[in-house]
MIDOSE-1310 file (N, C-alpha, C; in nm, 2 decimals, decimal comma, always signed):
residues 207
mirs	+1,41/-1,32/-5,18/+1,32/-1,25/-5,08/+1,34/-1,31/-4,94; +1,34/-1,45/-4,93/+1,36/-1,51/-4,80/+1,50/-1,48/-4,75; +1,60/-1,49/-4,84/+1,74/-1,46/-4,80/+1,76/-1,32/-4,75; +1,69/-1,23/-4,81/+1,71/-1,09/-4,77/+1,64/-1,06/-4,64
flpv	+1,54/-1,14/-4,61/+1,46/-1,12/-4,49/+1,54/-1,18/-4,37; +1,61/-1,29/-4,38/+1,67/-1,36/-4,27/+1,77/-1,27/-4,19; +1,86/-1,20/-4,26/+1,96/-1,11/-4,19/+1,89/-1,00/-4,11; +1,78/-0,95/-4,17/+1,70/-0,84/-4,10/+1,64/-0,90/-3,97
aals	+1,58/-1,02/-3,99/+1,51/-1,08/-3,88/+1,61/-1,12/-3,77; +1,73/-1,17/-3,81/+1,83/-1,20/-3,71/+1,88/-1,08/-3,63; +1,90/-0,97/-3,71/+1,94/-0,84/-3,65/+1,84/-0,79/-3,55; +1,71/-0,80/-3,59/+1,60/-0,75/-3,50/+1,59/-0,84/-3,38
lafa	+1,61/-0,97/-3,39/+1,61/-1,06/-3,27/+1,72/-1,03/-3,18; +1,84/-1,01/-3,24/+1,96/-0,98/-3,16/+1,94/-0,85/-3,08; +1,88/-0,75/-3,15/+1,85/-0,62/-3,08/+1,75/-0,63/-2,97; +1,65/-0,72/-2,99/+1,55/-0,74/-2,89/+1,60/-0,81/-2,77
lsac	+1,69/-0,91/-2,79/+1,75/-0,98/-2,68/+1,84/-0,89/-2,61; +1,92/-0,81/-2,68/+2,01/-0,71/-2,61/+1,93/-0,61/-2,53; +1,82/-0,57/-2,58/+1,73/-0,47/-2,50/+1,68/-0,54/-2,38; +1,63/-0,66/-2,39/+1,58/-0,74/-2,28/+1,69/-0,76/-2,17
ggaa	+1,80/-0,79/-2,22/+1,92/-0,82/-2,13/+1,95/-0,69/-2,06; +1,95/-0,58/-2,13/+1,98/-0,45/-2,06/+1,87/-0,42/-1,95; +1,74/-0,44/-1,99/+1,64/-0,42/-1,89/+1,66/-0,51/-1,76; +1,69/-0,64/-1,79/+1,71/-0,73/-1,68/+1,83/-0,68/-1,60
dkae	+1,94/-0,64/-1,66/+2,06/-0,60/-1,59/+2,02/-0,48/-1,50; +1,94/-0,39/-1,56/+1,90/-0,27/-1,48/+1,82/-0,31/-1,36; +1,73/-0,41/-1,38/+1,64/-0,45/-1,27/+1,72/-0,52/-1,16; +1,83/-0,59/-1,21/+1,91/-0,67/-1,11/+2,02/-0,58/-1,05
aplp	+2,03/-0,45/-1,09/+2,14/-0,37/-1,04/+2,12/-0,34/-0,89; +2,23/-0,32/-0,82/+2,21/-0,29/-0,67/+2,14/-0,16/-0,65; +2,08/-0,15/-0,54/+2,01/-0,03/-0,51/+2,11/+0,09/-0,50; +2,07/+0,21/-0,54/+2,17/+0,32/-0,54/+2,20/+0,37/-0,40
dgaw	+2,32/+0,43/-0,39/+2,36/+0,49/-0,26/+2,28/+0,62/-0,24; +2,29/+0,68/-0,12/+2,22/+0,81/-0,10/+2,10/+0,80/-0,01; +2,03/+0,91/+0,00/+1,91/+0,92/+0,08/+1,79/+0,87/+0,01; +1,69/+0,83/+0,09/+1,56/+0,78/+0,04/+1,45/+0,86/+0,10
qlva	+1,34/+0,87/+0,02/+1,22/+0,95/+0,07/+1,10/+0,85/+0,08; +1,02/+0,88/+0,18/+0,89/+0,80/+0,19/+0,79/+0,84/+0,08; +0,73/+0,74/+0,02/+0,63/+0,76/-0,09/+0,50/+0,76/-0,01; +0,45/+0,88/+0,02/+0,34/+0,89/+0,12/+0,21/+0,83/+0,06
dqsn	+0,18/+0,85/-0,07/+0,06/+0,80/-0,12/+0,06/+0,64/-0,14; +0,17/+0,58/-0,12/+0,18/+0,43/-0,12/+0,20/+0,37/+0,01; +0,20/+0,45/+0,12/+0,23/+0,41/+0,25/+0,11/+0,42/+0,35; +0,12/+0,35/+0,45/+0,01/+0,35/+0,55/+0,05/+0,31/+0,69
igfv	+0,00/+0,38/+0,79/+0,02/+0,34/+0,93/-0,12/+0,33/+0,98; -0,16/+0,21/+1,04/-0,29/+0,19/+1,09/-0,29/+0,14/+1,23; -0,40/+0,15/+1,30/-0,42/+0,09/+1,43/-0,56/+0,05/+1,45; -0,58/-0,04/+1,55/-0,71/-0,09/+1,58/-0,75/-0,06/+1,72
svka	-0,87/-0,01/+1,74/-0,92/+0,01/+1,88/-1,02/-0,09/+1,91; -1,02/-0,14/+2,03/-1,12/-0,24/+2,08/-1,20/-0,18/+2,19; -1,33/-0,17/+2,17/-1,42/-0,12/+2,27/-1,53/-0,22/+2,31; -1,58/-0,19/+2,43/-1,69/-0,28/+2,48/-1,65/-0,43/+2,48
gnvg	-1,53/-0,45/+2,50/-1,48/-0,59/+2,52/-1,44/-0,66/+2,39; -1,52/-0,65/+2,28/-1,49/-0,73/+2,16/-1,53/-0,66/+2,03; -1,55/-0,53/+2,03/-1,58/-0,45/+1,91/-1,45/-0,39/+1,86; -1,39/-0,44/+1,75/-1,27/-0,39/+1,70/-1,30/-0,29/+1,58
eahs	-1,22/-0,18/+1,57/-1,24/-0,09/+1,46/-1,11/-0,04/+1,41; -1,09/-0,05/+1,28/-0,96/-0,01/+1,21/-0,96/+0,13/+1,18; -0,84/+0,20/+1,20/-0,82/+0,34/+1,17/-0,68/+0,36/+1,11; -0,66/+0,47/+1,05/-0,53/+0,50/+0,99/-0,50/+0,65/+0,99
ftkl	-0,38/+0,68/+0,94/-0,34/+0,82/+0,93/-0,32/+0,85/+0,78; -0,36/+0,97/+0,73/-0,36/+0,99/+0,59/-0,24/+1,08/+0,55; -0,16/+1,14/+0,65/-0,05/+1,22/+0,62/+0,07/+1,17/+0,69; +0,17/+1,12/+0,61/+0,29/+1,07/+0,66/+0,41/+1,13/+0,58
sgsv	+0,52/+1,14/+0,65/+0,64/+1,19/+0,58/+0,76/+1,12/+0,64; +0,87/+1,11/+0,56/+0,98/+1,04/+0,62/+1,10/+1,02/+0,52; +1,21/+0,97/+0,57/+1,33/+0,95/+0,49/+1,42/+0,85/+0,55; +1,51/+0,80/+0,47/+1,62/+0,71/+0,52/+1,75/+0,78/+0,48
qpdg	+1,84/+0,80/+0,57/+1,97/+0,87/+0,54/+2,07/+0,76/+0,49; +2,17/+0,80/+0,42/+2,27/+0,71/+0,37/+2,33/+0,61/+0,47; +2,33/+0,66/+0,60/+2,39/+0,57/+0,71/+2,29/+0,47/+0,76; +2,16/+0,48/+0,71/+2,06/+0,38/+0,75/+1,97/+0,44/+0,86
tvgv	+1,98/+0,57/+0,90/+1,90/+0,63/+0,99/+1,76/+0,66/+0,93; +1,66/+0,61/+0,99/+1,52/+0,62/+0,94/+1,44/+0,72/+1,03; +1,37/+0,80/+0,97/+1,28/+0,89/+1,04/+1,14/+0,90/+0,97; +1,04/+0,88/+1,05/+0,90/+0,89/+0,99/+0,82/+0,98/+1,08
aidl	+0,75/+1,07/+1,03/+0,66/+1,16/+1,11/+0,51/+1,13/+1,07; +0,43/+1,12/+1,17/+0,28/+1,10/+1,15/+0,21/+1,22/+1,19; +0,13/+1,28/+1,10/+0,05/+1,40/+1,13/-0,08/+1,34/+1,20; -0,08/+1,36/+1,34/-0,19/+1,30/+1,42/-0,33/+1,36/+1,38
asvd	-0,33/+1,48/+1,33/-0,45/+1,55/+1,29/-0,52/+1,48/+1,17; -0,44/+1,40/+1,10/-0,49/+1,33/+0,98/-0,55/+1,19/+1,02; -0,58/+1,17/+1,14/-0,64/+1,04/+1,18/-0,77/+1,02/+1,11; -0,79/+0,90/+1,05/-0,91/+0,87/+0,98/-0,98/+0,75/+1,03
tgid	-1,09/+0,77/+1,10/-1,16/+0,65/+1,16/-1,29/+0,62/+1,08; -1,31/+0,69/+0,97/-1,43/+0,67/+0,89/-1,56/+0,75/+0,94; -1,54/+0,81/+1,06/-1,66/+0,89/+1,12/-1,60/+1,03/+1,16; -1,66/+1,13/+1,10/-1,61/+1,27/+1,13/-1,60/+1,30/+1,28
vrnq	-1,71/+1,28/+1,35/-1,72/+1,32/+1,49/-1,61/+1,24/+1,57; -1,59/+1,12/+1,53/-1,49/+1,04/+1,60/-1,35/+1,09/+1,57; -1,33/+1,13/+1,44/-1,20/+1,19/+1,41/-1,17/+1,31/+1,50; -1,27/+1,39/+1,51/-1,25/+1,52/+1,59/-1,22/+1,48/+1,74
rmrd	-1,30/+1,39/+1,79/-1,27/+1,35/+1,93/-1,13/+1,29/+1,95; -1,09/+1,21/+1,86/-0,95/+1,16/+1,87/-0,85/+1,27/+1,86; -0,87/+1,36/+1,77/-0,78/+1,48/+1,75/-0,77/+1,56/+1,88; -0,89/+1,59/+1,94/-0,89/+1,68/+2,05/-0,87/+1,61/+2,19
mlfe	-0,93/+1,50/+2,21/-0,93/+1,43/+2,34/-0,82/+1,33/+2,36; -0,79/+1,25/+2,25/-0,69/+1,15/+2,26/-0,55/+1,20/+2,23; -0,53/+1,25/+2,11/-0,40/+1,29/+2,07/-0,36/+1,43/+2,12; -0,47/+1,52/+2,14/-0,45/+1,66/+2,18/-0,35/+1,72/+2,08
vasf	-0,39/+1,73/+1,96/-0,30/+1,77/+1,85/-0,26/+1,92/+1,87; -0,34/+2,00/+1,94/-0,30/+2,14/+1,96/-0,16/+2,15/+2,03; -0,14/+2,05/+2,12/-0,01/+2,05/+2,20/+0,09/+1,95/+2,14; +0,04/+1,84/+2,08/+0,12/+1,73/+2,03/+0,08/+1,70/+1,89
pdak	+0,12/+1,78/+1,79/+0,07/+1,76/+1,65/+0,11/+1,64/+1,58; +0,23/+1,58/+1,62/+0,27/+1,46/+1,54/+0,34/+1,36/+1,63; +0,35/+1,24/+1,58/+0,43/+1,14/+1,64/+0,55/+1,11/+1,55; +0,66/+1,07/+1,61/+0,78/+1,05/+1,53/+0,84/+0,91/+1,56
ltak	+0,88/+0,84/+1,46/+0,94/+0,71/+1,46/+1,09/+0,73/+1,41; +1,18/+0,68/+1,49/+1,32/+0,68/+1,44/+1,38/+0,54/+1,46; +1,47/+0,50/+1,37/+1,53/+0,37/+1,38/+1,66/+0,37/+1,30; +1,73/+0,26/+1,31/+1,86/+0,25/+1,23/+1,86/+0,11/+1,17
idpa	+1,87/+0,11/+1,04/+1,88/-0,02/+0,97/+2,02/-0,04/+0,90; +2,05/-0,16/+0,86/+2,17/-0,19/+0,79/+2,16/-0,16/+0,64; +2,21/-0,04/+0,59/+2,19/-0,01/+0,45/+2,25/-0,11/+0,36; +2,36/-0,18/+0,40/+2,42/-0,28/+0,31/+2,33/-0,40/+0,29
avka	+2,26/-0,44/+0,39/+2,17/-0,55/+0,38/+2,05/-0,52/+0,29; +2,00/-0,40/+0,29/+1,89/-0,36/+0,21/+1,94/-0,34/+0,06; +2,06/-0,28/+0,05/+2,11/-0,26/-0,09/+2,13/-0,39/-0,16; +2,16/-0,50/-0,09/+2,20/-0,62/-0,16/+2,07/-0,70/-0,21
lkpg	+1,95/-0,65/-0,17/+1,83/-0,72/-0,22/+1,81/-0,71/-0,37; +1,77/-0,82/-0,43/+1,73/-0,82/-0,57/+1,58/-0,80/-0,58; +1,53/-0,75/-0,69/+1,38/-0,73/-0,71/+1,31/-0,86/-0,67; +1,21/-0,84/-0,58/+1,13/-0,95/-0,53/+1,18/-1,02/-0,41
erkm	+1,30/-0,99/-0,37/+1,36/-1,05/-0,25/+1,31/-0,98/-0,13; +1,30/-1,05/-0,02/+1,26/-0,99/+0,11/+1,35/-1,04/+0,22; +1,36/-0,96/+0,32/+1,45/-0,99/+0,43/+1,38/-0,95/+0,56; +1,39/-1,04/+0,66/+1,34/-1,01/+0,79/+1,44/-0,94/+0,88
mnvp	+1,40/-0,84/+0,95/+1,48/-0,77/+1,04/+1,41/-0,74/+1,17; +1,48/-0,75/+1,28/+1,43/-0,70/+1,41/+1,50/-0,57/+1,44; +1,43/-0,46/+1,44/+1,48/-0,33/+1,45/+1,43/-0,26/+1,57; +1,52/-0,21/+1,66/+1,47/-0,12/+1,77/+1,42/+0,01/+1,71
vtld	+1,30/+0,05/+1,74/+1,23/+0,17/+1,70/+1,20/+0,26/+1,82; +1,23/+0,38/+1,81/+1,20/+0,48/+1,91/+1,07/+0,56/+1,87; +0,97/+0,56/+1,96/+0,85/+0,63/+1,93/+0,84/+0,75/+2,02; +0,83/+0,87/+1,96/+0,80/+0,99/+2,04/+0,66/+1,03/+2,02
lhgt	+0,57/+1,02/+2,12/+0,43/+1,04/+2,11/+0,38/+1,10/+2,24; +0,31/+1,21/+2,22/+0,23/+1,27/+2,33/+0,33/+1,30/+2,45; +0,45/+1,35/+2,43/+0,54/+1,38/+2,53/+0,61/+1,27/+2,59; +0,60/+1,15/+2,54/+0,67/+1,03/+2,59/+0,76/+0,98/+2,48
tnsi	+0,87/+0,90/+2,53/+0,96/+0,84/+2,44/+0,97/+0,69/+2,48; +0,95/+0,60/+2,39/+0,95/+0,46/+2,42/+1,03/+0,38/+2,31; +1,10/+0,28/+2,35/+1,17/+0,19/+2,25/+1,09/+0,07/+2,23; +1,08/+0,03/+2,10/+1,00/-0,09/+2,07/+1,08/-0,18/+1,98
eapl	+1,09/-0,31/+2,01/+1,15/-0,40/+1,92/+1,05/-0,44/+1,81; +1,08/-0,40/+1,68/+0,99/-0,41/+1,58/+1,04/-0,52/+1,48; +0,96/-0,63/+1,46/+0,99/-0,73/+1,35/+0,95/-0,67/+1,22; +1,04/-0,65/+1,13/+1,00/-0,59/+1,00/+1,04/-0,68/+0,88
tvtr	+0,96/-0,67/+0,78/+0,99/-0,74/+0,65/+1,02/-0,63/+0,55; +1,14/-0,64/+0,49/+1,19/-0,54/+0,39/+1,19/-0,61/+0,25; +1,12/-0,56/+0,16/+1,10/-0,62/+0,02/+1,15/-0,52/-0,08; +1,23/-0,56/-0,17/+1,27/-0,48/-0,29/+1,16/-0,50/-0,39
lagd	+1,10/-0,39/-0,43/+1,00/-0,39/-0,54/+1,06/-0,37/-0,67; +0,98/-0,37/-0,78/+1,04/-0,35/-0,91/+1,11/-0,21/-0,92; +1,22/-0,21/-0,99/+1,29/-0,08/-0,99/+1,37/-0,07/-0,86; +1,37/+0,06/-0,81/+1,45/+0,09/-0,70/+1,37/+0,11/-0,57
svlv	+1,24/+0,08/-0,57/+1,16/+0,11/-0,45/+1,17/-0,01/-0,35; +1,16/+0,03/-0,22/+1,17/-0,07/-0,12/+1,04/-0,06/-0,03; +0,98/-0,17/+0,01/+0,87/-0,18/+0,09/+0,91/-0,23/+0,23; +0,88/-0,15/+0,33/+0,91/-0,19/+0,47/+0,77/-0,21/+0,54
etak	+0,75/-0,33/+0,60/+0,62/-0,36/+0,66/+0,65/-0,42/+0,80; +0,56/-0,40/+0,89/+0,56/-0,48/+1,02/+0,53/-0,62/+0,99; +0,62/-0,71/+1,04/+0,59/-0,86/+1,01/+0,47/-0,91/+1,09; +0,44/-0,84/+1,20/+0,32/-0,87/+1,28/+0,29/-0,74/+1,35
plil	+0,16/-0,72/+1,40/+0,12/-0,60/+1,46/+0,20/-0,57/+1,59; +0,24/-0,44/+1,60/+0,30/-0,40/+1,73/+0,19/-0,36/+1,83; +0,20/-0,41/+1,95/+0,10/-0,38/+2,05/+0,15/-0,27/+2,14; +0,09/-0,15/+2,13/+0,12/-0,04/+2,21/+0,03/-0,03/+2,33
dasa	+0,09/+0,00/+2,45/+0,01/+0,02/+2,57/-0,02/+0,17/+2,58; -0,14/+0,21/+2,57/-0,18/+0,35/+2,57/-0,13/+0,42/+2,70; -0,12/+0,36/+2,81/-0,07/+0,42/+2,93/+0,08/+0,45/+2,92; +0,15/+0,37/+2,84/+0,30/+0,39/+2,83/+0,33/+0,50/+2,73
vgle	+0,23/+0,54/+2,64/+0,26/+0,64/+2,55/+0,18/+0,77/+2,57; +0,13/+0,78/+2,69/+0,07/+0,91/+2,73/-0,08/+0,92/+2,69; -0,14/+0,82/+2,65/-0,28/+0,83/+2,60/-0,39/+0,77/+2,69; -0,35/+0,73/+2,81/-0,45/+0,67/+2,90/-0,56/+0,76/+2,94
aglg	-0,53/+0,89/+2,97/-0,63/+0,99/+3,01/-0,72/+1,02/+2,89; -0,66/+1,03/+2,77/-0,74/+1,05/+2,65/-0,84/+0,94/+2,63; -0,80/+0,82/+2,65/-0,89/+0,70/+2,63/-1,01/+0,71/+2,73; -0,98/+0,76/+2,85/-1,08/+0,77/+2,95/-1,19/+0,87/+2,91
klqe	-1,14/+0,98/+2,85/-1,23/+1,09/+2,80/-1,32/+1,03/+2,68; -1,26/+0,96/+2,59/-1,33/+0,90/+2,48/-1,44/+0,80/+2,53; -1,40/+0,72/+2,63/-1,49/+0,62/+2,69/-1,61/+0,69/+2,75; -1,58/+0,80/+2,82/-1,69/+0,87/+2,89/-1,78/+0,94/+2,80
iakl	-1,73/+1,01/+2,69/-1,82/+1,08/+2,60/-1,90/+0,99/+2,52; -1,84/+0,87/+2,48/-1,91/+0,78/+2,40/-2,00/+0,68/+2,48; -1,99/+0,70/+2,62/-2,07/+0,61/+2,71/-2,04/+0,46/+2,68; -1,91/+0,43/+2,68/-1,87/+0,29/+2,66/-1,83/+0,23/+2,79
pais	-1,86/+0,10/+2,80/-1,81/+0,03/+2,93/-1,66/+0,02/+2,94; -1,59/+0,01/+2,82/-1,45/+0,00/+2,82/-1,39/+0,03/+2,68; -1,26/+0,08/+2,68/-1,18/+0,08/+2,56/-1,05/+0,02/+2,60; -1,01/-0,08/+2,52/-0,88/-0,15/+2,56/-0,76/-0,05/+2,54
pavp	-0,67/-0,05/+2,64/-0,55/+0,03/+2,63/-0,44/-0,04/+2,54; -0,46/-0,17/+2,51/-0,37/-0,24/+2,42/-0,41/-0,21/+2,27; -0,32/-0,15/+2,20/-0,36/-0,10/+2,06/-0,26/-0,16/+1,96; -0,31/-0,25/+1,88/-0,23/-0,31/+1,77/-0,20/-0,20/+1,66
vtas	-0,08/-0,19/+1,62/-0,04/-0,10/+1,52/+0,03/-0,17/+1,40; +0,00/-0,13/+1,28/+0,07/-0,19/+1,16/+0,12/-0,08/+1,07; +0,23/-0,11/+1,00/+0,28/-0,01/+0,91/+0,32/-0,08/+0,78; +0,30/-0,01/+0,67/+0,34/-0,05/+0,53/+0,40/+0,08/+0,47
lvfr	+0,53/+0,08/+0,45/+0,60/+0,21/+0,41/+0,68/+0,18/+0,28; +0,66/+0,26/+0,18/+0,74/+0,25/+0,06/+0,84/+0,37/+0,05; +0,96/+0,33/+0,02/+1,07/+0,43/+0,01/+1,13/+0,42/-0,13; +1,17/+0,53/-0,19/+1,24/+0,53/-0,32/+1,36/+0,63/-0,31
psa	+1,46/+0,62/-0,39/+1,57/+0,71/-0,38/+1,53/+0,86/-0,40; +1,59/+0,95/-0,32/+1,56/+1,09/-0,34/+1,61/+1,13/-0,48; +1,53/+1,23/-0,53/+1,57/+1,28/-0,67/+1,70/+1,35/-0,66
């Protein structure tokens, strides 16, 4: 009975080890070539507004789309009408007075990364990159040097995050007049034109 059990147990153990090794090999495999798509429901772009000198409030956008092309060209679009401040009337004021979505419905981010550096990452590994990013917003185009952290997640997904908040000047991106309107209608003594922005974006290979 014992002798007949041992070969079966050994075979089962060998099969289990082989399966584990196959899973590990797959997890360690290089990232695939080709285009990547933004996983919108796992991604976030947020910003902070500071009013009356020291009152900070966090906001975000709920509709994002984007891709990374095989040559490393990154494009992300932000639906400005999807701004979420947690207060409906404030959402509407930002849509109409600040972003003027009827004329400027979205903001676009474009950049170029080194696809070979990202492809070489193993699961759990992360890499710091300083990437020039072009922001098209409200009829303006600005270049921003963005410190990014790129992390390979389990499987083939990649997480791209701002290593620290990017500080946008509202006057440089065409939003100074809109801030003035918000300040007036809300009867605030001031709204800071310096706006910290953060991003957490997940990409996975296109189907």
